[in-house]
C-alpha positions in Angstrom: 252.0 67.4 131.2 252.3 63.7 130.7 256.0 64.0 130.3 256.2 65.9 133.5 254.2 63.3 135.3 256.3 60.5 133.9 259.5 62.3 135.1 258.1 62.7 138.6 257.1 59.0 138.8 260.6 58.0 137.5 262.2 60.0 140.3 260.0 58.3 142.8 261.0 54.9 141.5 264.6 55.7 140.9 265.8 58.1 143.6 268.2 60.8 142.5 270.5 60.1 145.4 271.4 56.7 144.1 272.7 58.3 140.9 274.8 60.8 142.8 277.1 58.3 144.5 280.4 58.6 142.6 283.4 56.3 142.5 286.4 58.2 143.8 284.2 60.5 145.8 281.8 58.5 147.9 283.4 55.1 147.5 286.4 53.4 145.9 286.8 50.0 144.3 289.3 47.8 146.2 288.8 44.5 144.5 287.8 43.1 141.1 285.7 40.3 142.6 283.1 40.8 145.3 281.8 38.4 147.9 279.3 35.6 147.1 276.7 37.0 149.4 275.8 40.7 150.0 277.6 42.1 153.1 278.5 45.3 154.8 281.4 45.0 157.1 282.5 47.7 159.5 286.0 47.4 160.8 286.2 49.2 164.1 288.0 49.4 167.4 286.5 50.0 170.9 289.6 52.2 171.5 288.7 54.5 168.6 287.0 57.8 169.4 285.7 58.1 165.8 284.1 54.7 166.0 282.4 55.7 169.2 281.0 58.8 167.4 280.0 56.7 164.4 278.2 54.1 166.5 274.7 55.5 166.0 275.2 55.4 162.2 276.6 51.8 162.4 273.5 50.8 164.5 271.1 52.4 162.0 272.9 50.7 159.2 272.6 47.3 161.0 268.9 47.9 161.5 268.3 48.8 157.8 270.4 45.9 156.5 270.2 43.2 159.3 271.1 40.3 157.1 274.2 42.0 155.6 275.7 44.1 158.3 278.6 42.8 160.5 281.1 44.5 162.8 284.6 43.3 162.8 287.1 44.5 165.5 290.8 45.2 164.7 293.7 44.9 167.0 296.1 47.5 165.6 294.8 50.2 167.9 296.6 48.5 170.8 295.9 50.5 174.0 298.1 49.2 176.8 298.7 46.0 174.8 295.0 45.1 174.8 294.3 45.2 171.1 294.1 41.5 170.5 292.3 41.0 173.9 289.6 43.4 172.6 289.3 41.3 169.4 288.8 38.3 171.6 286.3 40.1 173.8 284.3 41.0 170.7 284.5 37.5 169.3 283.3 36.1 172.6 280.4 38.6 172.7 279.4 37.4 169.2 279.5 33.8 170.3 277.4 34.5 173.3 274.9 36.6 171.3 275.6 39.6 173.5 277.0 42.1 171.0 274.6 44.9 171.8 275.1 44.7 175.5 278.9 44.3 175.5 279.4 47.0 172.8 277.3 49.5 174.7 279.1 48.7 178.0 282.6 49.0 176.5 282.0 52.2 174.6 280.3 53.7 177.7 283.3 52.9 179.9 286.0 53.9 177.4 284.5 57.2 176.2 281.4 58.3 178.1 283.2 57.6 181.4 286.7 58.2 180.1 288.0 55.1 181.9 289.7 53.0 179.2 289.9 49.3 179.6 293.5 48.3 180.2 293.6 44.8 181.6 292.0 41.3 181.4 290.3 42.0 184.8 288.6 45.1 183.2 287.2 42.9 180.5 286.1 40.3 183.0 284.2 43.0 184.9 282.4 44.2 181.8 281.2 40.6 181.0 280.3 40.0 184.6 277.9 42.9 184.6 276.3 41.4 181.5 275.7 37.9 183.0 279.0 36.1 182.4 280.7 34.9 185.5 284.4 35.8 185.8 285.5 32.2 186.0 283.5 31.4 182.8 284.9 34.5 181.1 288.4 33.4 181.8 287.8 30.0 180.4 286.2 31.2 177.3 288.2 34.3 176.4 291.3 32.2 175.5 289.4 29.3 173.9 290.5 28.0 170.5 287.2 29.2 168.9 287.5 32.7 170.3 291.1 33.1 169.4 290.4 31.8 165.9 287.6 34.3 165.4 289.8 37.1 166.7 292.7 36.2 164.3 290.2 36.0 161.4 289.1 39.5 162.0 292.6 40.8 161.7 293.3 38.7 158.6 290.3 40.2 156.9 291.3 43.7 157.8 294.8 43.0 156.4 293.4 41.5 153.2 291.2 44.6 152.7 294.1 47.0 153.5 292.3 48.5 156.5 294.6 50.9 158.3 292.2 53.2 160.0 288.8 53.0 161.8 286.0 53.0 161.2 286.2 51.5 157.7 283.1 50.2 155.9 283.6 47.6 153.2 280.6 46.6 151.0 280.5 43.2 149.3 284.3 42.9 149.7 284.7 45.2 146.7 283.8 48.7 147.7 285.1 51.0 150.5 283.0 53.9 151.6 284.8 57.3 151.8 283.3 59.3 154.7 285.0 62.5 153.5 283.1 62.3 150.3 279.9 63.1 152.2 281.3 66.2 153.9 278.8 68.5 152.1 275.8 66.3 152.7 272.9 67.9 154.4 272.2 64.6 156.2 275.4 62.6 156.5 273.9 59.6 158.3 271.1 59.0 155.8 273.3 59.5 152.8 276.1 57.4 154.1 273.6 54.5 154.9 272.0 55.0 151.5 275.3 54.7 149.8 276.0 51.4 151.6 272.6 50.1 150.3 273.4 51.4 146.8 276.7 49.5 146.8 275.1 46.4 148.3 272.9 46.1 145.2 275.6 47.3 142.7 
């Protein structure tokens, strides 16, 4: 009886799920050395339908690990030549602390409304509805700081070998494999738990 009780308590302290995340199935190792600080980085694109569908999971992950989670836009999905402009728009949203509002507005327009952003004027209109005057937007979107952040996101994606979206990199060392969770009974919870497991690994 005591052994059974101990086993139950052990399971409560050390969840079985954490032991079930397997290298090569749920994640792969992409670097020998990890980042100095814990981080979960989602590489995504506002032109990516899979990213739109993944957004509730990304938001839940951000809420669970607020000090570690970061979204990084990539420009290689280049709808109407606006890939880098979308990088800059996301960088500007970060600078203005308007990530949630701008993200929701862009995904809503591109996928819920089916009206893909295809010009700088479209971007200006999105920011205008979120409190940024068009003249101010045009000054800031091409600023040195914004362009620097936009280029940095692409460099990081290249350094990690990101070639599809969404891609989740944990601590600069592990890449989550969404297909590895195909038989999960609760994909979102297990995927988020795996990120947390790798965060502490």
